[in-house]
C-alpha positions as CSV (number, residue, x, y, z in Angstrom):
1,M,38.4,45.3,-49.1
2,S,36.2,43.7,-51.6
3,T,32.6,42.9,-51.6
4,N,33.1,39.2,-51.2
5,D,35.2,39.7,-48.1
6,S,32.5,41.8,-46.4
7,V,29.9,39.1,-47.3
8,G,32.2,36.3,-46.2
9,G,32.8,38.1,-42.9
10,Q,29.1,38.6,-42.3
11,D,28.4,34.9,-43.2
12,N,31.2,33.8,-40.8
13,G,29.8,36.0,-37.9
14,A,26.3,34.6,-38.6
15,R,27.6,31.1,-38.3
16,T,29.3,31.9,-35.0
17,D,25.9,33.3,-33.8
18,I,24.1,30.2,-35.0
19,R,26.6,28.0,-33.1
20,Q,26.3,29.9,-30.0
21,T,22.5,29.9,-30.2
22,R,22.6,26.1,-30.6
23,T,24.8,25.8,-27.7
24,D,22.6,27.9,-25.5
25,L,19.6,25.9,-26.6
26,G,21.3,22.7,-25.8
27,D,22.2,24.0,-22.4
28,D,18.6,25.2,-21.9
29,A,17.2,21.8,-23.0
30,A,19.5,20.0,-20.6
31,A,18.4,22.2,-17.7
32,L,14.7,21.6,-18.5
33,S,15.3,17.9,-18.8
34,E,17.1,18.0,-15.4
35,K,14.1,19.8,-13.8
36,T,11.5,17.5,-15.4
37,T,13.2,14.0,-14.8
38,P,11.5,12.2,-11.9
39,R,14.9,10.7,-10.8
40,A,16.2,14.2,-10.5
41,W,13.2,15.2,-8.5
42,M,13.6,12.4,-6.1
43,N,17.4,13.0,-5.5
44,R,17.0,16.7,-5.0
45,P,14.9,16.5,-1.6
46,V,16.9,13.6,-0.4
47,G,20.1,15.6,-0.8
48,T,18.6,18.6,0.8
49,A,17.4,16.5,3.8
50,G,20.9,15.2,4.2
51,Q,22.4,18.6,4.2
52,T,19.8,19.8,6.8
53,V,20.6,16.9,9.1
54,R,24.3,17.5,8.9
55,A,23.8,21.1,9.5
56,H,21.4,20.8,12.4
57,P,21.6,17.5,14.0
58,V,20.1,18.3,17.4
59,P,16.8,19.8,16.4
60,V,16.3,17.1,13.7
61,A,16.9,14.4,16.4
62,A,14.5,16.2,18.7
63,G,11.9,16.3,16.0
64,A,12.3,12.6,15.3
65,L,12.0,11.8,19.0
66,A,8.8,13.9,19.2
67,L,7.3,12.1,16.2
68,A,8.1,8.7,17.7
69,G,6.5,9.8,20.9
70,A,3.4,11.0,19.2
71,T,3.1,7.7,17.1
72,A,3.5,5.6,20.3
73,T,0.8,7.7,22.1
74,A,-1.6,7.2,19.2
75,L,-1.0,3.5,19.0
76,L,-1.6,3.2,22.8
77,A,-4.8,5.2,22.6
78,R,-6.1,3.0,19.8
79,R,-5.3,-0.1,21.7
80,R,-7.0,1.1,24.9
81,A,-10.1,2.1,22.8
82,A,-10.1,-1.4,21.3
83,R,-10.0,-2.9,24.7
84,A,-12.8,-0.7,26.0
85,R,-15.0,-1.8,23.0
86,A,-14.3,-5.4,23.7
87,A,-15.1,-5.0,27.3
88,R,-18.4,-3.4,26.5
89,K,-19.2,-6.2,24.1
90,R,-18.5,-8.8,26.8
91,T,-20.6,-7.0,29.3
92,A,-23.5,-6.7,26.8
93,A,-23.1,-10.4,26.0
94,G,-23.0,-11.3,29.7
95,Q,-26.1,-9.4,30.3
96,L,-27.8,-11.1,27.5
97,S,-26.7,-14.6,28.6
98,T,-27.9,-13.7,32.1
99,L,-31.3,-12.7,30.8
100,A,-31.6,-15.8,28.7
101,G,-30.5,-17.9,31.6
102,A,-33.2,-16.4,33.8
103,A,-35.8,-16.9,31.1
104,A,-34.8,-20.6,30.6
105,T,-34.9,-21.1,34.4
106,A,-38.4,-19.5,34.6
107,L,-39.6,-21.7,31.7
108,L,-38.3,-24.9,33.3
109,A,-39.9,-24.0,36.7
110,R,-43.2,-23.3,34.9
111,R,-43.0,-26.6,33.2
112,R,-42.4,-28.5,36.5
113,V,-45.4,-26.8,38.0
114,D,-47.5,-27.8,35.1
115,K,-46.3,-31.3,35.1
116,A,-47.0,-31.5,38.9
117,R,-50.5,-30.1,38.4
118,T,-51.3,-32.5,35.6
119,A,-50.1,-35.4,37.7
120,R,-52.2,-34.3,40.7
121,T,-55.3,-34.0,38.4
122,R,-54.8,-37.5,37.0
123,A,-54.2,-38.9,40.5
124,S,-57.5,-37.3,41.7
125,A,-59.4,-38.5,38.7
126,G,-58.5,-42.0,39.6
127,R,-59.3,-44.8,37.3
128,W,-61.5,-42.7,35.1
129,F,-58.5,-40.9,33.7
130,R,-56.1,-43.4,32.1
131,R,-54.0,-42.9,29.1
């Protein structure tokens, strides 16, 4: 064997190593790209969820039913609380209007009494008190 053959053989082996390294790096880059792509991220959990539902349909259905019940209960509780707040406001407004009505009635009664007193005073003064 000559010196050129051994160098050529080493050169050919190095090229094979370089090609293999490039292929490995390309595969690694593709795998990293797959892990960091948002679309791949979104598809992965959806696929997992589909497999879980197909594998365990009864527990998943029970969980969905429980979630729906909890949501309905929370909505009903919020509605009842809103109705209670509205009722308290109506009661407070009713009390205020009752108080205002009583004050207005007392004021009008007082005014009638004052007018009557003034009329009596003028009548008793006779002709000396004219407008």
